[in-house]
NUGUKE-755228 format. One record per residue (C-alpha): residue number from 1; residue in one letter; chain; x, y, z negated. Coordinates in Angstrom, 1 decimal. Layout:
BEGIN
PT num residuo cadena      x      y      z
PT NUM       a      A      X      Y      Z
...
***
This chain:
BEGIN
PT num residuo cadena      x      y      z
PT   1       m      A   82.9   70.6 -111.2
PT   2       r      A   79.7   69.5 -109.5
PT   3       e      A   78.0   72.8 -110.3
PT   4       y      A   80.9   74.7 -108.8
PT   5       l      A   80.9   72.6 -105.6
PT   6       l      A   77.2   73.1 -105.1
PT   7       t      A   77.7   76.9 -105.6
PT   8       i      A   80.5   76.9 -103.1
PT   9       l      A   78.5   74.9 -100.6
PT  10       a      A   75.5   77.2 -100.9
PT  11       a      A   77.6   80.3 -100.3
PT  12       a      A   79.5   78.7  -97.3
PT  13       l      A   76.4   77.2  -95.7
PT  14       v      A   74.2   80.3  -95.9
PT  15       s      A   77.1   82.6  -94.8
PT  16       y      A   77.7   80.3  -91.8
PT  17       l      A   74.0   80.0  -90.8
PT  18       l      A   73.3   83.7  -91.2
PT  19       t      A   76.2   85.0  -89.2
PT  20       p      A   74.7   84.4  -85.7
PT  21       a      A   71.5   86.2  -86.7
PT  22       v      A   73.6   89.1  -88.1
PT  23       r      A   75.6   89.2  -84.9
PT  24       r      A   72.5   89.7  -82.8
PT  25       f      A   71.2   92.3  -85.3
PT  26       a      A   74.6   94.2  -85.1
PT  27       v      A   74.4   94.3  -81.3
PT  28       w      A   70.8   95.6  -81.4
PT  29       f      A   71.7   98.1  -84.2
PT  30       g      A   74.7   99.4  -82.3
PT  31       a      A   77.3   98.4  -84.9
PT  32       q      A   80.1   97.3  -82.6
PT  33       a      A   83.9   97.8  -82.7
PT  34       v      A   84.8   99.8  -79.6
PT  35       p      A   88.5   99.4  -78.5
PT  36       r      A   90.8  102.3  -79.2
PT  37       d      A   94.5  103.0  -78.4
PT  38       r      A   95.7  101.6  -81.7
PT  39       d      A   93.6   98.4  -81.4
PT  40       v      A   94.8   95.1  -79.9
PT  41       h      A   91.5   94.3  -78.1
PT  42       v      A   89.7   95.5  -74.9
PT  43       i      A   86.1   94.5  -75.3
PT  44       p      A   83.5   95.5  -78.0
PT  45       t      A   82.5   93.0  -80.7
PT  46       p      A   79.7   93.2  -83.3
PT  47       r      A   80.6   94.2  -86.9
PT  48       l      A   78.4   93.8  -90.0
PT  49       g      A   79.6   90.2  -90.7
PT  50       g      A   79.7   91.2  -94.3
PT  51       l      A   75.9   91.2  -94.3
PT  52       a      A   75.9   87.4  -93.8
PT  53       m      A   78.6   87.1  -96.5
PT  54       f      A   76.4   89.0  -98.9
PT  55       g      A   73.5   86.7  -98.1
PT  56       g      A   75.8   83.8  -98.9
PT  57       m      A   76.6   85.4 -102.3
PT  58       v      A   72.9   85.9 -103.1
PT  59       a      A   72.2   82.3 -102.1
PT  60       a      A   75.0   81.0 -104.3
PT  61       l      A   73.8   83.0 -107.3
PT  62       i      A   70.3   81.6 -106.8
PT  63       v      A   71.6   78.1 -106.7
PT  64       a      A   73.7   78.7 -109.8
PT  65       s      A   70.7   80.1 -111.7
PT  66       g      A   68.9   76.8 -111.0
PT  67       l      A   71.8   74.7 -112.5
PT  68       p      A   71.5   74.2 -116.3
PT  69       e      A   75.2   74.8 -117.1
PT  70       m      A   75.6   77.7 -114.7
PT  71       r      A   72.5   79.3 -116.1
PT  72       k      A   74.3   79.7 -119.3
PT  73       v      A   77.1   81.6 -117.6
PT  74       l      A   74.7   83.9 -115.9
PT  75       a      A   72.9   84.5 -119.2
PT  76       d      A   76.1   85.5 -121.0
PT  77       s      A   75.2   88.6 -123.1
PT  78       d      A   78.8   90.0 -122.8
PT  79       i      A   79.2   89.9 -119.0
PT  80       s      A   76.1   90.0 -116.8
PT  81       v      A   78.0   88.6 -113.8
PT  82       g      A   74.9   88.0 -111.6
PT  83       r      A   73.5   91.5 -112.1
PT  84       a      A   77.0   93.0 -111.6
PT  85       l      A   77.6   91.3 -108.3
PT  86       l      A   74.1   92.0 -106.9
PT  87       l      A   74.1   95.7 -107.9
PT  88       s      A   77.7   96.6 -107.1
PT  89       g      A   77.8   94.3 -104.1
PT  90       g      A   74.5   95.7 -102.8
PT  91       l      A   75.9   99.3 -103.1
PT  92       i      A   79.1   98.4 -101.3
PT  93       v      A   77.2   96.6  -98.5
PT  94       l      A   74.9   99.7  -97.9
PT  95       i      A   78.0  102.0  -97.6
PT  96       g      A   79.7   99.4  -95.4
PT  97       i      A   76.7   99.2  -93.1
PT  98       a      A   76.6  103.0  -92.7
PT  99       d      A   80.3  103.0  -92.0
PT 100       d      A   80.2  100.2  -89.5
PT 101       r      A   77.4  102.0  -87.6
PT 102       w      A   78.2  105.7  -88.0
PT 103       e      A   81.7  105.9  -89.5
PT 104       v      A   81.4  107.3  -93.0
PT 105       d      A   84.3  109.6  -94.1
PT 106       a      A   86.9  108.3  -96.5
PT 107       l      A   85.8  110.4  -99.5
PT 108       t      A   82.3  109.0  -99.4
PT 109       k      A   83.6  105.4  -99.2
PT 110       f      A   85.9  106.2 -102.1
PT 111       a      A   83.0  107.6 -104.2
PT 112       g      A   81.0  104.4 -103.4
PT 113       q      A   83.9  102.2 -104.5
PT 114       v      A   84.2  104.1 -107.8
PT 115       a      A   80.5  103.8 -108.3
PT 116       a      A   80.7  100.0 -107.7
PT 117       a      A   83.5   99.8 -110.3
PT 118       g      A   81.2  101.8 -112.7
PT 119       i      A   78.5   99.2 -112.3
PT 120       f      A   81.0   96.5 -113.1
PT 121       i      A   81.9   98.3 -116.3
PT 122       m      A   78.3   98.8 -117.3
PT 123       q      A   77.7   95.1 -116.9
PT 124       g      A   80.7   94.1 -119.0
PT 125       i      A   83.3   93.5 -116.3
PT 126       q      A   86.2   95.5 -117.7
PT 127       i      A   89.8   95.1 -118.7
PT 128       y      A   89.7   94.9 -122.5
PT 129       v      A   93.1   93.5 -123.3
PT 130       i      A   96.6   93.3 -121.8
PT 131       p      A   99.1   90.7 -122.9
PT 132       l      A  102.3   91.9 -124.6
PT 133       p      A  105.7   90.1 -124.3
PT 134       n      A  105.5   89.0 -128.0
PT 135       g      A  102.3   87.1 -127.3
PT 136       e      A  100.0   89.5 -129.0
PT 137       p      A   97.1   90.9 -126.9
PT 138       l      A   96.9   94.6 -126.7
PT 139       s      A   93.3   95.8 -127.0
PT 140       l      A   92.5   98.8 -124.7
PT 141       p      A   90.1  101.5 -125.9
PT 142       p      A   87.5  102.6 -123.3
PT 143       g      A   89.7  105.7 -122.5
PT 144       y      A   92.3  103.4 -121.1
PT 145       g      A   90.3  100.3 -120.1
PT 146       v      A   87.8  102.1 -118.0
PT 147       p      A   90.2  104.0 -115.7
PT 148       l      A   92.4  100.9 -115.4
PT 149       t      A   89.4   98.9 -114.3
PT 150       v      A   88.4  101.5 -111.8
PT 151       f      A   91.9  101.5 -110.4
PT 152       v      A   92.1   97.7 -110.0
PT 153       v      A   88.7   97.6 -108.2
PT 154       v      A   89.4  100.5 -105.8
PT 155       a      A   93.0   99.3 -105.1
PT 156       t      A   91.9   95.8 -104.4
PT 157       i      A   89.0   96.8 -102.1
PT 158       n      A   91.3   99.1 -100.0
PT 159       a      A   94.1   96.5  -99.9
PT 160       v      A   91.7   94.0  -98.4
PT 161       n      A   90.4   96.7  -96.0
PT 162       f      A   93.9   97.5  -94.8
PT 163       i      A   94.7   93.9  -93.9
PT 164       d      A   91.5   93.4  -91.9
PT 165       g      A   93.2   93.9  -88.5
PT 166       l      A   93.3   90.5  -86.9
PT 167       d      A   90.7   87.8  -86.3
PT 168       g      A   90.2   85.8  -89.5
PT 169       l      A   93.0   87.5  -91.4
PT 170       a      A   91.1   89.1  -94.3
PT 171       a      A   88.6   86.3  -94.7
PT 172       g      A   91.4   83.7  -94.8
PT 173       v      A   93.7   85.6  -97.1
PT 174       v      A   91.0   86.4  -99.6
PT 175       g      A   89.7   82.9  -99.4
PT 176       i      A   93.1   81.6 -100.4
PT 177       a      A   93.3   84.1 -103.2
PT 178       a      A   89.8   83.0 -104.4
PT 179       l      A   90.8   79.4 -104.3
PT 180       a      A   94.0   80.2 -106.3
PT 181       l      A   92.0   82.0 -108.9
PT 182       f      A   89.4   79.2 -109.1
PT 183       s      A   92.2   76.6 -109.5
PT 184       y      A   94.0   78.6 -112.1
PT 185       a      A   90.9   79.1 -114.2
PT 186       y      A   89.5   75.6 -113.9
PT 187       i      A   92.6   73.5 -114.3
PT 188       l      A   94.1   75.6 -117.1
PT 189       s      A   90.7   75.4 -118.9
PT 190       k      A   90.8   71.6 -118.5
PT 191       v      A   94.4   71.2 -119.6
PT 192       n      A   93.9   73.3 -122.8
PT 193       g      A   90.5   72.0 -123.8
PT 194       v      A   88.6   75.2 -123.0
PT 195       t      A   85.2   75.2 -121.3
PT 196       t      A   85.5   75.4 -117.5
PT 197       l      A   82.3   77.4 -117.2
PT 198       s      A   83.0   81.1 -117.0
PT 199       s      A   82.0   84.2 -115.0
PT 200       a      A   85.5   84.5 -113.6
PT 201       t      A   85.5   81.0 -112.2
PT 202       l      A   82.0   81.3 -110.9
PT 203       t      A   82.9   84.6 -109.1
PT 204       a      A   86.0   83.0 -107.5
PT 205       a      A   83.9   80.0 -106.4
PT 206       v      A   81.2   82.2 -104.8
PT 207       l      A   83.9   84.3 -103.0
PT 208       f      A   85.7   81.2 -101.7
PT 209       g      A   82.4   79.8 -100.3
PT 210       m      A   81.6   83.2  -98.6
PT 211       c      A   84.9   83.3  -96.9
PT 212       a      A   84.9   79.7  -95.9
PT 213       g      A   81.4   80.0  -94.3
PT 214       f      A   82.2   83.2  -92.4
PT 215       l      A   85.7   82.2  -91.1
PT 216       p      A   84.6   79.8  -88.3
PT 217       h      A   82.8   82.7  -86.6
PT 218       n      A   85.7   85.1  -87.3
PT 219       f      A   88.8   83.1  -86.5
PT 220       s      A   90.5   83.9  -83.2
PT 221       p      A   88.8   84.5  -80.8
PT 222       a      A   86.3   86.2  -83.2
PT 223       r      A   82.7   86.4  -82.2
PT 224       i      A   81.9   88.9  -85.0
PT 225       f      A   83.9   91.0  -87.4
PT 226       m      A   83.1   91.4  -91.1
PT 227       g      A   83.5   95.2  -90.8
PT 228       d      A   83.8   97.4  -93.8
PT 229       t      A   80.6   95.8  -95.0
PT 230       g      A   82.5   92.6  -95.5
PT 231       s      A   86.0   93.7  -96.3
PT 232       m      A   84.9   96.0  -99.2
PT 233       l      A   82.5   93.3 -100.5
PT 234       i      A   85.1   90.5 -100.7
PT 235       g      A   87.6   93.0 -102.2
PT 236       l      A   85.1   93.8 -104.8
PT 237       l      A   84.5   90.2 -105.8
PT 238       l      A   88.2   89.5 -105.8
PT 239       s      A   88.8   92.3 -108.3
PT 240       g      A   85.8   91.2 -110.4
PT 241       s      A   87.2   87.7 -110.7
PT 242       t      A   90.7   89.0 -111.6
PT 243       i      A   89.4   91.4 -114.3
PT 244       t      A   87.2   88.8 -116.0
PT 245       l      A   90.1   86.4 -116.1
PT 246       t      A   92.4   88.9 -117.8
PT 247       g      A   92.7   88.0 -121.4
PT 248       r      A   90.4   84.9 -121.1
PT 249       f      A   93.0   82.5 -122.5
PT 250       d      A   94.4   82.8 -126.0
PT 251       p      A   98.2   82.4 -126.0
PT 252       v      A   97.9   80.3 -129.2
PT 253       i      A   96.1   77.5 -127.3
PT 254       l      A   98.2   77.5 -124.1
PT 255       a      A  100.3   74.4 -123.8
PT 256       n      A  102.8   75.9 -121.4
PT 257       g      A  104.0   78.9 -123.2
PT 258       l      A  103.0   82.5 -122.7
PT 259       f      A  103.4   82.7 -118.9
PT 260       p      A   99.8   81.5 -118.1
PT 261       f      A   98.5   84.4 -120.1
PT 262       y      A  100.0   86.8 -117.5
PT 263       v      A   98.9   84.9 -114.4
PT 264       p      A   95.7   86.9 -113.8
PT 265       l      A   97.8   90.1 -113.8
PT 266       l      A  100.3   88.5 -111.4
PT 267       l      A   98.2   86.3 -109.2
PT 268       i      A   96.3   89.1 -107.3
PT 269       p      A   99.5   91.1 -106.7
PT 270       a      A  101.1   87.9 -105.5
PT 271       v      A   98.3   86.7 -103.2
PT 272       a      A   97.6   90.2 -102.1
PT 273       a      A  101.3   91.1 -101.8
PT 274       v      A  100.9   91.2  -98.0
PT 275       p      A   98.0   93.7  -97.9
PT 276       f      A   99.2   95.7 -100.9
PT 277       m      A  102.7   96.0  -99.3
PT 278       d      A  101.1   96.9  -96.0
PT 279       m      A   98.9   99.6  -97.7
PT 280       l      A  101.9  101.1  -99.6
PT 281       l      A  104.0  101.2  -96.5
PT 282       a      A  101.2  102.8  -94.5
PT 283       v      A  100.7  105.5  -97.1
PT 284       w      A  104.4  106.2  -97.3
PT 285       r      A  104.8  106.2  -93.5
PT 286       r      A  101.9  108.5  -92.8
PT 287       t      A  102.7  110.9  -95.6
PT 288       n      A  106.3  111.1  -94.4
PT 289       q      A  105.0  112.0  -91.0
PT 290       g      A  102.9  114.8  -92.5
PT 291       r      A   99.7  113.0  -91.8
PT 292       s      A   96.8  111.9  -94.0
PT 293       p      A   97.4  108.6  -95.8
PT 294       f      A   94.0  107.5  -94.4
PT 295       s      A   94.9  108.4  -90.8
PT 296       p      A   95.1  105.1  -88.7
PT 297       d      A   98.0  103.9  -86.7
PT 298       k      A   99.3  100.8  -85.1
PT 299       q      A  102.3   99.9  -87.3
PT 300       h      A  100.7   97.5  -89.8
PT 301       l      A  102.5   94.2  -90.6
PT 302       h      A  100.2   92.2  -88.3
PT 303       h      A  101.0   94.6  -85.4
PT 304       r      A  104.7   94.0  -86.1
PT 305       l      A  104.2   90.2  -85.9
PT 306       l      A  102.6   90.6  -82.5
PT 307       e      A  105.5   92.8  -81.4
PT 308       l      A  107.9   90.0  -82.5
PT 309       g      A  106.3   87.7  -79.9
PT 310       h      A  103.8   85.8  -82.0
PT 311       s      A  100.3   85.1  -80.7
PT 312       t      A   97.3   86.4  -82.5
PT 313       r      A   96.5   83.0  -84.0
PT 314       r      A  100.1   82.4  -85.1
PT 315       a      A  100.4   85.8  -86.7
PT 316       v      A   97.3   85.1  -88.8
PT 317       l      A   98.6   81.6  -89.8
PT 318       i      A  101.9   83.2  -90.8
PT 319       m      A  100.1   85.5  -93.2
PT 320       y      A   98.1   82.5  -94.5
PT 321       f      A  101.3   80.7  -95.1
PT 322       w      A  103.0   83.4  -97.2
PT 323       v      A   99.9   84.1  -99.2
PT 324       g      A   99.3   80.4  -99.9
PT 325       l      A  103.0   79.9 -100.8
PT 326       l      A  103.0   82.8 -103.4
PT 327       a      A   99.7   81.6 -104.9
PT 328       s      A  100.7   78.0 -105.2
PT 329       g      A  104.0   78.9 -106.6
PT 330       l      A  102.4   80.9 -109.4
PT 331       i      A   99.9   78.1 -110.1
PT 332       g      A  102.7   75.6 -110.2
PT 333       l      A  104.6   77.7 -112.8
PT 334       t      A  101.5   77.8 -114.9
PT 335       l      A  100.9   74.1 -114.9
PT 336       f      A  104.3   72.5 -114.9
PT 337       d      A  106.9   72.6 -117.7
PT 338       h      A  110.0   72.6 -115.4
PT 339       a      A  109.8   76.1 -113.9
PT 340       w      A  113.1   75.8 -112.1
PT 341       k      A  111.8   72.8 -110.0
PT 342       t      A  108.7   74.8 -109.0
PT 343       l      A  110.9   77.8 -108.1
PT 344       g      A  113.3   75.6 -106.2
PT 345       v      A  110.6   73.9 -104.1
PT 346       t      A  109.0   77.3 -103.4
PT 347       l      A  112.3   78.8 -102.3
PT 348       v      A  113.0   75.9  -99.9
PT 349       v      A  109.6   76.2  -98.3
PT 350       a      A  110.0   80.0  -98.1
PT 351       i      A  113.3   79.7  -96.3
PT 352       a      A  112.0   77.0  -93.9
PT 353       g      A  108.9   79.2  -93.2
PT 354       m      A  111.1   82.3  -92.5
PT 355       l      A  113.4   80.4  -90.1
PT 356       l      A  110.4   79.0  -88.2
PT 357       m      A  108.7   82.4  -88.1
PT 358       l      A  111.8   84.0  -86.6
PT 359       a      A  112.8   81.1  -84.3
PT 360       t      A  109.5   80.6  -82.6
PT 361       p      A  109.3   84.0  -80.7
PT 362       w      A  113.0   83.7  -80.0
PT 363       r      A  112.5   80.4  -78.2
PT 364       r      A  109.5   81.8  -76.3
PT 365       r      A  111.6   84.8  -75.1
PT 366       r      A  114.5   82.4  -74.1
PT 367       g      A  112.0   80.3  -72.2
PT 368       g      A  110.9   83.3  -70.2
PT 369       a      A  107.2   82.7  -70.6
PT 370       a      A  104.7   83.4  -73.2
PT 371       e      A  102.7   80.7  -74.8
PT 372       p      A   99.4   80.0  -73.0
PT 373       g      A   96.5   81.5  -74.9
PT 374       p      A   93.2   79.7  -75.6
PT 375       g      A   92.0   80.4  -72.1
PT 376       g      A   95.1   78.8  -70.5
PT 377       h      A   96.3   82.0  -68.7
PT 378       g      A  100.0   81.5  -69.3
PT 379       d      A  101.4   84.9  -70.1
PT 380       k      A   98.2   86.3  -71.7
PT 381       d      A   96.8   85.3  -75.0
PT 382       r      A   93.1   85.7  -74.5
PT 383       s      A   92.6   85.9  -78.3
PT 384       a      A   94.4   89.2  -78.3
PT 385       e      A   91.7   90.6  -76.1
PT 386       r      A   89.1   90.2  -78.7
PT 387       p      A   88.3   93.4  -80.7
PT 388       r      A   89.2   93.6  -84.3
PT 389       m      A   88.5   95.9  -87.1
PT 390       p      A   90.3   99.2  -86.9
PT 391       v      A   92.5   99.9  -89.9
***
């Protein structure tokens, strides 16, 4: 655990310290989010925060390469995780910088995402097996494994990009997802007597540190946005950790039945249920209206929460709550024998959260006044005036 903590600390500290310098560079470079009709902000704010996160990732990998046990993970002949993250992450960051500054078209970004997935595959990060209900792993030939890997990478990147619409939302949600993946891999390895050192756990640790270091600068009111540079990068790492976790545990050695074998396939859809659902609804909505699925609008889930009467910060915390609840519920089902108890507790917490979410704006409307924002202006939440990434 010491090695992982040092890696997380390096990623968080460097991301945190680099962000102010990146912010100044973004202003000089002209990479700023200009308010538009569909946005919920009124002043420009620098983008390119993902550049600082990439620096945190590089620092974490350097620190990991200096730790004896982590060096073994990076030297794995089957999965070159360090090279994969540097090469594919570097490509994604270059495309993101161009998009944050000059607005690259959707097809070019898609091609870059596919290329990044191709780098993953060349470095050994690929879906090789899928668990079957009878407990036997199904080996996938390259003709099936390669396109499935590309789909997972591209879908995860775009799901994260879709949710990047409020201060701190994407960084917090992906940070929770990374922490859930790390906890799953580490604790399950400990319980079942398997080595805790793996490329999947390392990737999740690095991702969590990157998000934790950037979030203080990005939470409402945000001083900088991660931009497509950051949202695509953290989506890439999230998919990489998921893919390398798939099939890692042999069903024979698992103490709690077959369910833990399926968790990597379920965890990301669970913790990313909010962005994935938002993405699918957006595609369906825009297609139904005869528009391109990539055409932007102002009907995302976070926009709807604001319309219900929640402040920007509260809307973000609500999203954190649901993602955290889904992730912890899955981890609980993996670790504890009595599934019905875990499901019962999760259901009770979910009902309580739903009631609180609906009751708070109702009480505010009944009171006749909006909750004072951070600036203390009564009917105006100043955090809503900060620019956020267009989606």
